[in-house]
N, C-alpha and C positions, 0 to 999 in steps of 0.2 A: 672861609675863603681858601682857595688852594694855595699851596706854598710855591714859591718860585722854583724850587728844585723839581717839581713835577711838570712844569711848563716847558713846551718846545715851540719853536718857531712854526707858524702856520705854513710857511713857504718852503723852507729847507729842512725842518725837523731838528735843528740844532738845539741843545739844551739852553734854557735861558736862566741859568743859575746866577749869573752876574747882574741880571736886570732886576731893579728894585720895583716892588709892587707898591701902590698901584702905578701902572704904566703912565708915563707922561704922554700927552697927545701925539708927539712927534718921536716917541721912543722907537729905536730901530734894533733889528737883530744884529748881534755883534759878528755874526758869521756872513750873512748874505746882504746885510744893510737894508732889508725890507722893513717898512713901517709895521708896528705891532698893534697899535690901537686901531684895528680894522675889524670890519664885520666878520671876516673869515676866522678871526682869532677869538671870537665871542661865543659864549655858551648858548646864546639865543639865535645864532646863525643856523639857518636851515634852508638849503637851496630848493627844497621841495614845497615850500609854501610861498604865498604871495609876498613880494618884497623881500623874501629870504630871511624873515625875522619872525620869531615866534613871540616876541615881546609886544603885546598889543598897544602899549603906550608910546613906543619908540617912534620917532619920526623916520620917514624913509631916507635911506642913504643909497644913492645911486651906484657909486663905485665901491664895491665890497672889499677892494684890495688897497684902498687909500685911507690914510688917517682921517678920523672924523671926530665930532664933538658929542657923540651919543652918550647920554647920562646913564644909560642902562648897560654900558659895556662891562662885561665880566669875562676875563680871560679863561679859556678852557684848555686842559692838558690834551684834549682830543682834537685840536684844530689841524694837526698835520695829517694829511692823507698822502701816503706814498703813491707815486705814479705806477709802481709795479704791484698794485694791489691785486688780490684774488679776483675781484670783480673785472678788472681790466683784462687779466689773463683769460678769464672765462669768455668775455666778449670777443677777444681775439680768436680764441679757439672756435667760437660760434661762426665768426666770420670766415675763418679758414675752412670750416666744415661746409659752409654754404657756397664759397667761391673757389675752393681748391687749396692747394698747398700754401705754405708760408710764403710771403712775399719776398723773402730773402733767397728763395730757391732760384735756380737758373732759369732763364727765359724758356728754354726748351722743355723744362719740367712743369712750367706753369700752365694750367688748363686755360683754354680760350676765354672762359667766363671771367677768370681772375684777371687775365690780361686786359679784357674789355673794362673791368672796373678800374684797374690801375690807369688805363688810358684816359678815363674820364677826369682824373684828378692830376694828370701830368701836363705841364706846360710844354707845348711843342714848339714854342718860340714864334708862332705865327700871330700872336696877340688875339686869337679868337676866343 
């Protein structure tokens, strides 16, 4: 089993050195107060498979970010995924290559295709 010194919170990435293993069902992160006995903190969690769990015998848990009663729960040190990951940056670069300059650029510098894309997702206040 992994040691608690290697574990970090699945939500904020804070070290869980003070948390005793095994996690209680309602154990929370000391930094962000998120529950820890959740699917996203488990070594069997895989969002790329049906029901997001590779443990064949586990019952389905609908909310992967809430505490559950899964008997197969095993915390993993790899649960935290930074929002600024390389894949995210690559996706942003591909989007910018397809639709033009960075969205933070001035309106006059933004190509019409990028403006059209931004307009699709901007609330104009009409309720449409």
